[in-house]
FILO-175101 format. One record per residue: x, y, z of N, C-alpha, C in turn. Coordinates in steps of 0.05 Angstrom, whole numbers, padded with zeros to 5 digits, m for minus. Each point is the difference from the previous one (the first is absolute). Layout:
// residues N
((X Y Z) (X Y Z) (X Y Z)) ...
//
This chain:
// residues 375
((01153 m00043 m00752) (m00001 00003 00029) (m00016 00025 00008)) ((00001 00021 m00017) (m00015 00024 00006) (m00030 m00007 m00001)) ((m00008 m00016 m00021) (m00028 m00008 m00002) (m00009 m00016 00024)) ((00017 m00018 00010) (m00006 m00016 00023) (m00003 00017 00025)) ((00017 00019 00003) (m00002 00018 00023) (m00025 00017 m00001)) ((m00007 00010 m00025) (m00024 00016 m00002) (m00025 m00017 00006)) ((00000 m00025 m00010) (m00023 m00018 00005) (m00003 m00005 00030)) ((00023 m00004 00014) (m00001 m00005 00029) (m00012 00025 00015)) ((00008 00024 m00009) (m00010 00024 00013) (m00030 00003 m00004)) ((m00010 m00006 m00025) (m00028 00002 m00005) (m00016 m00020 00016)) ((00010 m00025 00001) (m00013 m00021 00015) (m00002 00007 00030)) ((00021 00011 00011) (00000 00008 00028) (m00020 00022 00005)) ((m00002 00019 m00019) (m00019 00022 00003) (m00029 m00010 00000)) ((m00005 m00019 m00018) (m00028 m00011 m00002) (m00007 m00015 00026)) ((00019 m00016 00010) (m00005 m00015 00024) (m00004 00019 00024)) ((00016 00021 00001) (m00003 00019 00022) (m00027 00014 m00001)) ((m00008 00008 m00024) (m00026 00013 m00003) (m00023 m00018 00007)) ((00002 m00026 m00007) (m00021 m00019 00006) (m00004 m00003 00030)) ((00022 m00003 00015) (m00003 m00005 00029) (m00005 00026 00016)) ((00007 00023 m00011) (m00004 00025 00015) (m00027 00012 m00006)) ((m00015 m00010 m00020) (m00026 00012 m00006) (m00019 00000 00023)) ((m00004 m00023 00015) (m00018 00001 00023) (00007 00020 00021)) ((00027 00006 00002) (00009 00019 00021) (m00005 00029 m00009)) ((00007 00005 m00026) (m00003 00028 m00010) (m00029 00006 m00007)) ((m00015 m00020 m00009) (m00028 00004 m00008) (m00018 m00020 00013)) ((m00004 00002 00026) (m00017 m00020 00015) (m00028 00000 m00011)) ((m00013 m00024 m00001) (m00028 m00001 m00009) (m00018 00013 00020)) ((m00022 00012 m00010) (m00020 00012 00017) (m00017 m00021 00012)) ((00000 m00001 00027) (m00015 m00020 00014) (m00028 00009 00007)) ((m00020 m00017 m00004) (m00027 00006 00007) (m00003 m00003 00031)) ((m00014 00018 00013) (m00004 m00004 00029) (m00015 m00026 00005)) ((00008 m00015 00020) (m00012 m00025 00007) (m00028 00005 00012)) ((m00019 m00015 m00010) (m00027 00003 00010) (m00003 m00016 00025)) ((m00015 00013 00019) (m00005 m00015 00025) (m00022 m00021 m00005)) ((m00005 m00016 00020) (m00018 m00022 m00003) (m00029 00009 m00005)) ((m00007 00023 00013) (m00027 00010 m00004) (m00004 00009 m00029)) ((00021 00013 m00011) (m00002 00008 m00028) (m00002 m00023 m00019)) ((00016 m00022 00006) (m00001 m00023 m00017) (m00028 m00013 00001)) ((m00011 m00002 00024) (m00026 m00012 00003) (m00021 00017 m00014)) ((00002 00026 00003) (m00019 00018 m00013) (00001 m00002 m00030)) ((00025 m00001 m00011) (00003 m00002 m00029) (m00010 m00027 m00010)) ((00005 m00021 00016) (m00009 m00026 m00007) (m00030 m00002 00000)) ((m00013 00013 00019) (m00029 m00002 00003) (m00015 00014 m00022)) ((00013 00020 m00013) (m00014 00015 m00020) (m00008 m00017 m00024)) ((00013 m00024 m00003) (m00006 m00017 m00023) (m00020 m00022 00008)) ((m00010 00000 00024) (m00018 m00021 00009) (m00029 00007 m00006)) ((m00007 m00001 m00025) (m00028 00006 m00008) (m00014 m00027 m00004)) ((m00027 00001 00001) (m00015 m00024 m00002) (m00028 00006 m00011)) ((m00013 m00022 m00009) (m00027 00002 m00011) (m00020 m00002 00023)) ((m00022 00015 m00003) (m00022 m00001 00020) (m00025 m00012 m00014)) ((m00011 m00020 00014) (m00025 m00012 m00010) (m00024 00017 00009)) ((m00021 m00002 m00015) (m00025 00014 00008) (m00010 m00012 00027)) ((m00007 00017 00018) (m00009 m00009 00026) (m00026 m00015 m00002)) ((m00001 m00025 00010) (m00024 m00016 m00001) (m00002 m00016 00026)) ((m00023 m00012 00005) (m00003 m00018 00023) (00007 00013 00027)) ((00015 m00015 00016) (00006 00009 00027) (00019 00024 00000)) ((00015 00005 m00021) (00018 00023 m00001) (m00016 00026 00002)) ((m00026 00000 m00008) (m00016 00024 00001) (m00008 00008 00028)) ((00002 m00019 00019) (m00008 00005 00028) (00023 00011 00017)) ((00025 m00005 m00009) (00023 00009 00016) (00001 00030 m00001)) ((00003 00012 00024) (00000 00029 00002) (m00027 00013 00003)) ((m00021 m00017 00000) (m00028 00010 00002) (m00011 m00007 00028)) ((m00022 00014 00008) (m00012 m00006 00026) (m00009 m00029 00001)) ((00002 m00012 00024) (m00007 m00028 00003) (m00030 m00005 m00006)) ((m00016 00021 00004) (m00029 m00003 m00006) (m00005 m00007 m00029)) ((00017 00009 m00018) (m00004 m00007 m00028) (00004 m00029 m00005)) ((00021 m00012 00012) (00004 m00029 m00003) (m00022 m00016 00013)) ((m00009 00008 00024) (m00020 m00015 00014) (m00028 00003 m00012)) ((m00003 00021 m00016) (m00025 00003 m00014) (m00003 m00022 m00021)) ((00022 m00008 m00012) (00000 m00020 m00021) (00003 m00028 00010)) ((00014 m00004 00023) (00006 m00027 00010) (m00012 m00006 00027)) ((m00013 00019 00013) (m00012 m00005 00026) (00020 00005 00022)) ((m00010 m00002 00025) (00016 00005 00023) (00020 m00023 00005)) ((00021 00006 00013) (00020 m00020 00007) (m00011 m00019 00021)) ((00009 m00025 00000) (m00009 m00019 00020) (00018 m00001 00024)) ((00024 00013 m00002) (00019 00002 00022) (00018 00024 m00003)) ((00011 00009 00022) (00019 00023 00000) (00023 m00006 00019)) ((00023 00011 m00007) (00024 m00004 00017) (00017 00025 00000)) ((00005 00010 00024) (00019 00023 00002) (00028 m00010 m00005)) ((00014 00014 m00017) (00027 m00009 m00008) (00021 00007 00021)) ((m00005 00021 00016) (00021 00010 00018) (00019 00019 m00013)) ((m00006 00007 m00026) (00018 00018 m00015) (m00015 00022 m00014)) ((m00023 00007 00012) (m00014 00023 m00010) (m00022 m00006 m00021)) ((m00004 m00025 m00007) (m00021 m00006 m00019) (m00015 m00025 00010)) ((m00024 m00004 m00011) (m00017 m00023 00007) (m00002 m00018 m00024)) ((m00001 m00026 00006) (m00004 m00020 m00021) (m00028 m00011 00002)) ((m00015 00002 m00022) (m00027 m00009 m00002) (m00002 m00024 m00019)) ((m00016 m00020 00008) (m00002 m00025 m00015) (m00027 m00003 m00013)) ((00000 m00009 m00026) (m00024 m00002 m00016) (00000 m00027 m00014)) ((m00024 m00010 m00005) (m00002 m00024 m00017) (m00028 m00001 m00013)) ((m00001 m00012 m00023) (m00025 m00004 m00015) (m00001 m00029 m00008)) ((m00016 m00016 00014) (m00001 m00029 m00005) (m00010 m00006 m00028)) ((m00018 00016 m00010) (m00012 m00005 m00026) (00022 00003 m00022)) ((00015 00022 00001) (00021 00005 m00019) (00026 m00013 00007)) ((00001 m00014 00024) (00024 m00012 00010) (00023 00021 00002)) ((m00007 00023 00009) (00018 00023 00002) (00008 00004 00029)) ((00025 00003 00006) (00010 00006 00027) (00022 00021 m00002)) ((m00002 00021 00016) (00020 00021 m00001) (00001 00016 00026)) ((00022 00014 00004) (00004 00017 00023) (00005 00029 m00010)) ((m00008 00019 00017) (00005 00028 m00007) (00014 00013 00024)) ((00022 00014 m00005) (00013 00017 00020) (m00012 00028 m00001)) ((m00011 00008 00023) (m00014 00026 00001) (00014 00018 00020)) ((00007 00024 m00009) (00012 00020 00017) (m00014 00027 m00003)) ((m00009 00011 00022) (m00014 00026 m00001) (m00024 m00002 m00019)) ((m00014 m00023 00000) (m00024 m00003 m00016) (00005 m00004 m00029)) ((00025 m00004 m00008) (00007 m00003 m00028) (00014 m00026 m00005)) ((m00006 m00013 m00023) (00011 m00025 m00008) (00029 00004 m00009)) ((00019 m00013 00013) (00028 00003 m00007) (00011 m00025 m00014)) ((m00014 m00023 00004) (00009 m00025 m00014) (m00023 m00019 00000)) ((m00001 m00017 m00021) (m00019 m00022 m00002) (00016 m00025 m00008)) ((m00003 m00021 00017) (00014 m00025 m00006) (m00021 m00021 m00007)) ((00001 m00008 m00025) (m00020 m00019 m00011) (00011 m00029 00003)) ((m00013 m00016 00016) (00010 m00027 00006) (m00014 m00021 m00017)) ((m00026 00003 m00005) (m00014 m00017 m00018) (m00013 00018 m00022)) ((00014 00003 m00022) (m00008 00020 m00020) (m00026 m00007 m00015)) ((m00016 00020 m00003) (m00023 m00001 m00018) (00008 00013 m00027)) ((m00007 m00012 m00022) (00010 00009 m00026) (m00007 00029 m00005)) ((m00025 00009 00006) (m00007 00027 m00005) (00014 00020 00017)) ((00006 m00008 00025) (00012 00019 00019) (00030 00005 m00005)) ((00013 m00018 m00014) (00029 00003 m00004) (00007 00004 m00030)) ((m00019 00003 m00017) (00005 00004 m00029) (00019 00024 m00003)) ((00019 m00001 m00018) (00003 m00019 m00022) (00015 m00025 00007)) ((00006 m00004 00026) (00013 m00025 00009) (m00020 m00021 00006)) ((00009 m00025 00003) (m00019 m00021 00007) (00015 m00022 00015)) ((m00013 m00013 00018) (00012 m00021 00016) (00010 m00023 m00018)) ((00024 m00008 00005) (00012 m00021 m00017) (00015 00010 m00024)) ((00000 00026 m00005) (00015 00011 m00023) (00030 m00005 00004)) ((00014 m00001 m00022) (00029 m00004 00001) (00015 00026 m00007)) ((00026 m00001 00003) (00016 00023 m00007) (m00002 00006 m00030)) ((m00004 m00020 m00016) (m00004 00004 m00029) (m00026 00015 m00005)) ((m00021 m00008 00015) (m00025 00015 m00002) (00003 00029 00008)) ((00015 00005 00021) (00005 00027 00010) (00016 00016 m00021)) ((00020 m00012 m00012) (00016 00013 m00020) (m00016 00009 m00024)) ((m00023 m00014 m00005) (m00017 00008 m00023) (m00016 00025 00007)) ((m00002 00006 00026) (m00016 00024 00009) (00018 00024 00003)) ((00024 m00004 00011) (00018 00023 00006) (00029 m00010 00001)) ((00017 00019 m00003) (00029 m00005 00004) (00006 m00003 00030)) ((00017 m00018 00007) (00008 m00004 00027) (00026 00015 00005)) ((m00001 00020 00017) (00022 00019 00004) (00016 m00008 00024)) ((00026 00007 m00002) (00018 m00005 00023) (00003 00024 00018)) ((m00006 00024 m00011) (00004 00025 00015) (m00024 00019 m00002)) ((m00005 00014 00021) (m00022 00020 00001) (00010 00025 00014)) ((m00008 00023 m00011) (00006 00025 00013) (m00026 00017 00001)) ((m00005 00011 00023) (m00023 00018 00003) (00004 00020 00022)) ((m00016 00021 00000) (00002 00021 00020) (m00016 m00008 00024)) ((00012 00003 00023) (m00014 m00005 00026) (00003 00025 00017)) ((m00022 00014 00004) (00000 00026 00014) (00020 00019 m00014)) ((00022 00007 00014) (00019 00020 m00012) (00025 m00013 m00010)) ((00001 m00026 m00004) (00024 m00013 m00009) (m00006 m00021 m00021)) ((00021 m00008 m00014) (m00002 m00020 m00021) (00011 m00026 00012)) ((m00014 m00022 m00003) (00009 m00026 00010) (00001 m00020 m00023)) ((00017 m00020 00004) (00003 m00021 m00020) (m00003 m00027 00013)) ((m00011 m00019 m00015) (m00003 m00027 00009) (00013 m00019 m00020)) ((00015 m00019 00010) (00014 m00018 m00018) (m00008 m00029 00007)) ((m00007 m00016 m00020) (m00008 m00028 00004) (00024 m00018 m00008)) ((00004 m00020 00017) (00020 m00020 m00007) (m00012 m00020 m00020)) ((00016 m00018 m00010) (m00010 m00020 m00020) (m00021 m00017 00013)) ((00004 m00008 00025) (m00020 m00016 00014) (m00026 00014 00003)) ((00001 00027 00006) (m00024 00016 00002) (m00016 00000 m00027)) ((00015 00003 m00021) (m00013 00002 m00026) (m00014 m00027 m00008)) ((00012 m00022 00009) (m00011 m00026 m00007) (m00024 m00008 00017)) ((00000 00008 00025) (m00021 m00009 00019) (m00016 00022 00013)) ((00010 00025 00000) (m00013 00022 00013) (00002 00026 m00017)) ((m00008 m00001 m00025) (00003 00024 m00017) (m00018 00023 00010)) ((00009 00024 m00005) (m00015 00024 00008) (m00013 00013 m00024)) ((m00025 00007 00002) (m00016 00012 m00021) (m00010 00027 00009)) ((00002 00020 m00018) (m00009 00027 00007) (m00027 00006 m00015)) ((m00017 00016 00014) (m00025 00009 m00012) (00000 00030 m00004)) ((m00018 00009 m00017) (00000 00029 m00007) (m00013 00018 00022)) ((m00009 m00012 00022) (m00010 00016 00022) (00020 00002 00022)) ((00026 m00007 m00005) (00021 00003 00020) (00002 m00023 00019)) ((m00015 m00022 m00005) (00002 m00023 00018) (00016 m00022 m00014)) ((00006 m00021 00016) (00017 m00022 m00010) (m00013 m00027 00008)) ((00009 m00021 m00014) (m00008 m00027 00008) (00025 m00018 m00001)) ((00002 m00017 00020) (00020 m00021 00000) (m00014 m00026 m00006)) ((00008 m00014 m00021) (m00012 m00026 m00007) (00017 m00022 00010)) ((m00012 m00018 00015) (00015 m00022 00013) (m00005 m00026 m00016)) ((00022 m00011 m00011) (m00001 m00024 m00016) (00011 m00024 00016)) ((m00013 m00022 m00003) (00008 m00025 00014) (00026 m00010 m00012)) ((00020 m00006 00017) (00026 m00008 m00009) (m00001 m00027 m00014)) ((m00018 m00017 00008) (m00002 m00027 m00011) (m00015 m00001 m00026)) ((m00024 00012 m00001) (m00017 m00001 m00023) (00005 00024 m00019)) ((00012 00022 00010) (00004 00023 m00017) (m00026 00016 m00005)) ((m00021 m00005 00016) (m00026 00013 m00004) (m00006 00020 00022)) ((m00015 00021 m00008) (m00008 00021 00019) (m00019 m00011 00021)) ((00007 00006 00026) (m00018 m00010 00021) (m00009 00023 00019)) ((00011 00023 m00002) (m00008 00022 00017) (00010 00027 m00011)) ((m00014 00022 00007) (00008 00027 m00008) (m00003 00019 00023)) ((00019 00018 00003) (m00002 00021 00020) (00000 00027 m00015)) ((m00021 00016 00004) (m00002 00026 m00011) (00008 00021 00021)) ((00018 00018 m00008) (00013 00017 00020) (00000 00030 m00009)) ((m00002 00017 00020) (00005 00028 m00005) (00031 00004 00000)) ((00009 00023 m00010) (00028 00006 00001) (00011 m00002 00028)) ((m00015 00011 00019) (00008 00001 00028) (00004 m00029 00010)) ((m00019 m00018 m00005) (00002 m00027 00010) (00023 m00015 m00014)) ((00003 00005 m00026) (00021 m00013 m00015) (00028 00006 00012)) ((00004 00025 00007) (00026 00009 00011) (00003 m00010 00029)) ((m00021 00000 00015) (00002 m00007 00028) (00004 m00031 00004)) ((m00014 m00015 m00016) (00002 m00030 00003) (00025 m00012 m00011)) ((00015 00015 m00017) (00027 m00007 m00009) (00002 m00028 m00013)) ((m00017 m00006 m00020) (00003 m00026 m00013) (00025 m00001 m00018)) ((00009 00024 m00009) (00023 00001 m00018) (00021 00020 00010)) ((00022 00002 m00015) (00020 00019 00007) (m00009 00028 m00007)) ((00003 00019 00018) (m00010 00027 m00004) (00023 00020 00002)) ((00000 00020 m00018) (00020 00022 00000) (m00014 00026 00005)) ((00012 00017 00016) (m00012 00026 00005) (00006 00009 00029)) ((m00006 00025 00005) (00004 00011 00027) (m00027 00007 00012)) ((00000 m00001 00027) (m00024 00007 00015) (m00023 m00019 m00006)) ((00006 m00026 m00003) (m00020 m00020 m00006) (m00019 m00004 00024)) ((m00026 m00005 m00006) (m00019 m00003 00022) (00004 m00027 00014)) ((m00009 m00002 00025) (00002 m00025 00014) (m00023 m00001 00021)) ((m00006 m00025 00008) (m00021 m00004 00020) (00012 00006 00028)) ((m00017 00010 00017) (00008 00004 00028) (m00016 m00018 00018)) ((00014 m00013 00018) (m00013 m00019 00019) (m00015 00015 00021)) ((m00025 m00010 00005) (m00017 00013 00021) (00005 m00015 00026)) ((00015 00013 00018) (00007 m00012 00026) (m00025 m00003 00018)) ((m00021 00016 m00005) (m00023 m00001 00017) (m00021 m00022 m00009)) ((00006 m00014 m00022) (m00018 m00020 m00011) (m00001 m00024 00018)) ((m00022 m00015 m00001) (m00002 m00025 00015) (00014 m00022 m00016)) ((00027 m00001 00004) (00016 m00018 m00016) (m00005 m00030 00006)) ((m00008 m00007 00024) (m00006 m00028 00005) (m00023 m00009 m00017)) ((m00021 00016 m00002) (m00023 m00007 m00017) (00008 00000 m00030)) ((00015 00020 m00008) (00008 00003 m00028) (00018 m00024 m00008)) ((00019 m00007 00017) (00019 m00022 m00007) (m00015 m00026 m00003)) ((m00019 m00006 00019) (m00014 m00025 m00002) (m00019 m00001 m00025)) ((m00012 00023 m00006) (m00018 00001 m00024) (00016 m00004 m00025)) ((00024 00012 m00002) (00017 m00003 m00023) (00009 m00029 m00003)) ((00005 m00014 00022) (00008 m00028 m00002) (m00023 m00017 m00011)) ((m00024 00005 00008) (m00023 m00015 m00010) (m00005 00006 m00030)) ((00001 00025 m00007) (m00005 00008 m00028) (00022 m00012 m00018)) ((00024 00001 00009) (00023 m00011 m00016) (m00002 m00030 m00004)) ((m00008 m00014 00021) (m00004 m00029 m00003) (m00022 m00006 m00019)) ((m00022 00015 00001) (m00022 m00004 m00019) (00008 00004 m00029)) ((00017 00021 m00004) (00009 00006 m00027) (00017 m00022 m00011)) ((00020 m00010 00016) (00017 m00021 m00009) (m00015 m00025 m00006)) ((m00020 m00007 00016) (m00016 m00023 m00005) (m00017 00003 m00025)) ((m00010 00024 m00005) (m00015 00005 m00025) (00018 m00003 m00024)) ((00025 00009 00001) (00018 m00002 m00022) (00008 m00030 m00005)) ((00002 m00015 00022) (00006 m00028 m00003) (m00023 m00015 m00013)) ((m00024 00007 00008) (m00024 m00013 m00012) (m00001 00006 m00030)) ((00007 00024 m00008) (00000 00007 m00029) (00022 m00016 m00014)) ((00021 m00007 00013) (00021 m00017 m00011) (m00006 m00030 00003)) ((m00024 m00006 00009) (m00009 m00027 00005) (00018 m00015 00019)) ((00007 00013 00022) (00016 m00011 00021) (m00017 m00001 00026)) ((00006 m00019 00017) (m00015 m00001 00026) (00007 00024 00017)) ((m00020 00010 00015) (00005 00024 00016) (00019 m00008 00024)) ((00012 00021 00011) (00018 m00005 00023) (m00015 m00008 00025)) ((00013 m00016 00016) (m00010 m00006 00027) (00010 00022 00019)) ((m00016 00007 00019) (00009 00020 00019) (m00007 m00010 00029)) ((00019 00004 00017) (m00004 m00009 00028) (00008 00023 00019)) ((m00013 00000 00023) (00007 00021 00019) (00029 m00001 00009)) ((00010 m00025 00004) (00028 m00003 00008) (00019 00012 m00020)) ((m00004 m00006 m00026) (00018 00009 m00021) (m00002 00030 m00002)) ((m00024 00011 00003) (m00003 00029 m00001) (00015 00014 00022)) ((m00002 m00012 00025) (00014 00011 00023) (00030 m00001 m00004)) ((00010 m00022 m00011) (00028 m00003 m00005) (00010 00021 m00020)) ((m00016 00005 m00020) (00007 00020 m00020) (00002 00028 00012)) ((m00019 00006 00017) (00000 00027 00014) (00024 00002 00019)) ((00006 m00022 00013) (00023 00001 00019) (00026 00004 m00016)) ((00003 m00012 m00023) (00024 00004 m00016) (00002 00028 m00010)) ((m00022 00012 m00008) (00001 00028 m00009) (00007 00018 00023)) ((m00011 m00005 00024) (00007 00015 00023) (00029 m00003 00007)) ((00011 m00024 m00002) (00028 m00005 00007) (00018 00016 m00019)) ((m00006 00001 m00026) (00017 00014 m00018) (m00002 00030 00005)) ((m00024 00011 00003) (m00003 00029 00004) (00012 00009 00026)) ((00001 m00018 00020) (00011 00007 00027) (00030 m00001 00000)) ((00011 m00021 m00013) (00029 m00003 00000) (00010 m00008 m00027)) ((m00001 00018 m00020) (00010 m00007 m00027) (00029 m00007 m00001)) ((00016 00010 00020) (00028 m00006 00000) (00006 m00029 00004)) ((m00019 m00015 00010) (00004 m00029 00003) (m00001 m00015 m00026)) ((m00011 00013 m00020) (m00004 m00013 m00027) (00018 00012 m00021)) ((00004 00027 00001) (00013 00014 m00021) (00029 00005 00005)) ((00016 00001 m00021) (00028 00008 00002) (00001 00030 00005)) ((00023 00010 00007) (00003 00028 00006) (m00008 00018 m00023)) ((00008 m00008 m00024) (m00006 00015 m00024) (m00030 00000 m00005)) ((m00012 m00024 00002) (m00029 m00003 m00005) (m00016 00014 00022)) ((00010 00001 00024) (m00013 00014 00021) (m00002 00030 m00006)) ((00021 00011 m00012) (m00001 00028 m00007) (m00022 00004 m00022)) ((m00002 m00018 m00018) (m00020 00002 m00021) (m00028 00000 00012)) ((m00004 m00019 00019) (m00026 m00002 00013) (m00007 00025 00016)) ((00019 00011 00014) (m00005 00024 00016) (m00005 00024 m00018)) ((00013 00001 m00023) (m00006 00021 m00019) (m00028 m00001 m00010)) ((m00010 m00025 m00005) (m00027 m00004 m00010) (m00021 00004 00021)) ((00006 m00007 00025) (m00021 00000 00020) (00000 00024 00019)) ((00022 00014 00001) (00002 00022 00020) (m00004 00028 m00012)) ((m00005 00001 m00026) (m00002 00027 m00013) (m00027 00013 00006)) ((m00020 m00017 00007) (m00027 00011 00003) (m00015 00004 m00026)) ((00014 m00008 m00022) (m00012 00001 m00026) (m00003 m00028 m00012)) ((m00019 m00004 m00018) (m00004 m00026 m00012) (00011 00000 m00028)) ((00025 00009 m00003) (00012 00002 m00027) (00023 m00019 m00005)) ((00008 m00015 00021) (00023 m00018 m00003) (m00009 m00029 00004)) ((00005 m00017 m00020) (m00008 m00028 00002) (00021 m00016 00014)) ((m00009 m00022 00013) (00018 m00019 00013) (m00013 m00027 00000)) ((00015 m00021 m00006) (m00009 m00027 00002) (00022 m00017 00011)) ((m00008 m00021 00015) (00019 m00019 00010) (00010 m00019 m00022)) ((00026 m00005 00000) (00011 m00019 m00018) (m00007 m00028 00010)) ((00003 m00020 m00018) (m00009 m00027 00008) (00015 m00011 00024)) ((00026 00005 00001) (00016 m00010 00023) (m00008 00014 00026)) ((m00007 00025 m00002) (m00009 00015 00023) (m00027 m00010 00010)) ((m00018 m00005 m00019) (m00026 m00010 00006) (00001 m00028 00013)) ((00018 m00017 m00011) (00004 m00027 00011) (00010 00002 00029)) ((00017 00018 00005) (00011 00004 00027) (m00023 00009 00019)) ((m00017 00017 m00010) (m00023 00009 00016) (m00019 m00023 00006)) ((m00007 m00015 m00021) (m00019 m00022 00003) (00011 m00021 00020)) ((00026 m00005 00000) (00011 m00020 00018) (m00003 00008 00029)) ((m00005 00025 00006) (m00003 00009 00028) (m00025 m00013 00012)) ((m00020 m00007 m00016) (m00024 m00013 00009) (00000 m00030 m00006)) ((00023 m00010 m00011) (00003 m00028 m00007) (m00023 m00009 m00018)) ((m00006 00016 m00020) (m00021 m00007 m00020) (00013 m00016 m00023)) ((m00010 m00023 m00005) (00012 m00018 m00020) (m00013 00005 m00027)) ((00016 m00004 m00022) (m00010 00000 m00027) (m00016 00025 m00006)) ((00010 00023 00007) (m00014 00025 m00004) (00017 00020 m00015)) ((m00013 00017 m00015) (00013 00022 m00014) (m00018 00024 00003)) ((00008 00022 m00011) (m00018 00024 00004) (00012 00025 m00013)) ((m00013 00022 00007) (00007 00026 m00010) (m00004 00021 00022)) ((00021 00016 00004) (m00004 00024 00017) (00005 00024 m00018)) ((m00018 00019 00001) (00004 00024 m00017) (m00010 00025 00015)) ((00012 00022 m00007) (m00005 00026 00012) (00005 00022 m00021)) ((m00018 00019 m00003) (m00025 00004 00015) (m00023 m00012 m00016)) ((m00020 m00010 00014) (m00024 m00010 m00012) (m00023 00019 00009)) ((m00007 00018 m00018) (m00020 00020 00006) (m00028 m00010 m00007)) ((m00002 m00013 m00024) (m00024 m00011 m00010) (00005 m00030 m00003)) ((m00010 m00017 00018) (00006 m00029 m00001) (m00007 m00013 m00027)) ((m00024 00006 m00011) (m00008 m00012 m00025) (00019 00008 m00023)) ((00007 00025 m00001) (00018 00009 m00021) (00027 m00013 00003)) ((00011 m00002 00024) (00026 m00013 00004) (m00001 m00029 m00007)) ((m00021 m00014 00007) (m00002 m00029 m00006) (m00004 m00005 m00030)) ((m00013 00018 m00014) (m00002 m00003 m00029) (00027 00003 m00013)) ((00016 00019 00011) (00028 00003 m00010) (00016 m00026 00005)) ((m00002 m00011 00024) (00015 m00024 00007) (m00010 m00024 m00017)) ((m00026 m00002 m00003) (m00012 m00023 m00015) (00008 00000 m00029)) ((00004 00024 m00011) (00007 00002 m00029) (00031 m00001 m00004)) ((00015 m00001 00022) (00029 m00002 m00001) (00008 m00029 m00005)) ((00016 m00006 m00021) (00007 m00027 m00006) (00012 m00016 00023)) ((00017 00013 00015) (00013 m00014 00022) (m00020 m00007 00022)) ((m00016 00019 00009) (m00019 m00004 00021) (m00025 m00016 m00009)) ((m00006 00002 m00025) (m00024 m00014 m00010) (00002 m00030 00004)) ((00024 m00010 m00004) (00004 m00029 00004) (m00005 m00008 00029)) ((00006 00017 00019) (m00006 m00006 00028) (m00030 m00002 00005)) ((m00015 00019 m00011) (m00028 00001 00005) (m00016 m00022 m00015)) ((00011 m00011 m00021) (m00014 m00020 m00016) (00010 m00028 00005)) ((00017 m00004 00020) (00009 m00027 00006) (m00022 m00016 00012)) ((m00005 m00024 m00010) (m00021 m00017 00011) (00006 m00010 00028)) ((00026 00000 00007) (00007 m00010 00027) (m00001 00021 00022)) ((m00002 00025 m00008) (m00002 00022 00019) (m00028 00002 00011)) ((m00006 m00017 00019) (m00028 m00003 00008) (m00009 00017 00024)) ((00019 00010 00016) (m00006 00017 00023) (00009 00028 m00004)) ((m00017 00019 00008) (00006 00028 m00005) (m00002 00015 00027)) ((00021 00017 00004) (00000 00018 00023) (00006 00028 m00010)) ((m00016 00020 00008) (00006 00028 m00008) (m00001 00017 00025)) ((00020 00017 00003) (00001 00018 00023) (00006 00029 m00010)) ((m00015 00019 00011) (00004 00028 m00006) (00008 00015 00026)) ((00018 00018 m00003) (00005 00020 00021) (00004 00027 m00014)) ((m00021 00015 m00001) (00000 00026 m00014) (00008 m00004 m00029)) ((00023 00010 m00008) (00008 m00001 m00029) (00017 m00025 m00006)) ((00002 m00019 00019) (00017 m00023 m00004) (m00017 m00025 m00003)) ((00007 m00017 m00019) (m00015 m00025 m00005) (00019 m00024 m00002)) ((m00008 m00021 00014) (00014 m00026 m00001) (m00020 m00021 m00009)) ((00007 m00014 m00022) (m00017 m00022 m00010) (00017 m00026 00003)) ((m00012 m00020 00013) (00013 m00026 00003) (m00016 m00022 m00015)) ((00013 m00017 m00014) (m00012 m00022 m00014) (00014 m00026 00009)) ((m00016 m00019 00009) (00012 m00025 00010) (m00011 m00024 m00015)) ((00018 m00016 m00008) (m00008 m00025 m00014) (m00013 m00019 00020)) ((m00019 m00015 m00011) (m00014 m00019 00017) (00019 m00023 00007)) ((00000 m00007 00025) (00017 m00022 00009) (m00012 m00027 m00009)) ((00017 m00015 m00013) (m00009 m00026 m00010) (00015 m00023 00014)) ((m00015 m00019 00008) (00012 m00023 00013) (00016 m00016 m00020)) ((00023 m00009 00008) (00017 m00016 m00018) (m00012 m00028 m00003)) ((00006 m00014 m00021) (m00011 m00027 m00005) (00011 m00019 00021)) ((00024 00005 00011) (00011 m00018 00020) (m00016 00001 00025)) ((m00008 00025 00009) (m00015 00003 00024) (m00028 m00012 m00003)) ((m00011 00002 m00025) (m00027 m00011 m00004) (00001 m00031 00001)) ((00022 m00011 m00009) (00003 m00029 00000) (00002 m00011 00028)) ((00012 00016 00018) (00005 m00010 00027) (m00026 00000 00017)) ((m00020 00016 m00010) (m00025 00002 00016) (m00018 m00024 m00004)) 
//
């Protein structure tokens, strides 16, 4: 019995010591890192390979005169309304077509629409992701210094598959646009750090990020109409490259598209729920072009029904600073690509209002066999 009593006492002492240890000797807790610290520590690992600067990447950040010395004067110009000018170039012999964003006499971006092999080397039109992987590693994250701060860029899986980002050793970048159907390269955008951060093609981390400012004194009526024409030309060019018939355009459908855009911008509360209305106001009322907003399909259907447009679909997106750049992003997106490449989407309407864009696609009305038989 004495042994049993002694054993019970020892067992009780062990149990008491086990449960009292956290109280008597609490573990030392690490101070919780705030979100900025976590992002900063995460970004320190975002290193990447830089390719030797070649082709159009060598013109980014340089005076426009250097580019025009090699490719000639632009055949057209367009004020963006956001502090830069878009110049348009083409070379029929080389079948080369591209645009340059020029700000303060300096090239900030070059968008190559019909690539010439020499101008985009080491890339080439029709290359695949496998071809690209043989040249460089495709990275998900990038970190670099911008003015007095460090910023990070993160690519989603979809971005890596259809819009990978490539860095050059002169501090410039290129976004390669791959066709969702064929998996082949169809366009490239060369960008300065400033343009890359302002155009927001990917998720960006950092403080004090740059943004475009809208020029209220600009001739927006002229700018909006010019952007509509240029955007329609681009989409038709892309359809031709996909061996699809070009879109039909009519004055009536264009007017309807503009009216719908005006209706939404005037009274968004008629389309959006209370929560979505808050999101829209956050994106549109800040005076900055740093918050994206798009209409969901049910919202867009509700808007289209206001004009009683049949068999139509579309896209509303904000902000659209550079129409060509935004349309290349949409065209390379798997979900939107199917809309643009549908053989039945025969009518096109595009409306711009400053940084807002509405694209409508309408299927061609076909007479039923019954109605044809009755005639």
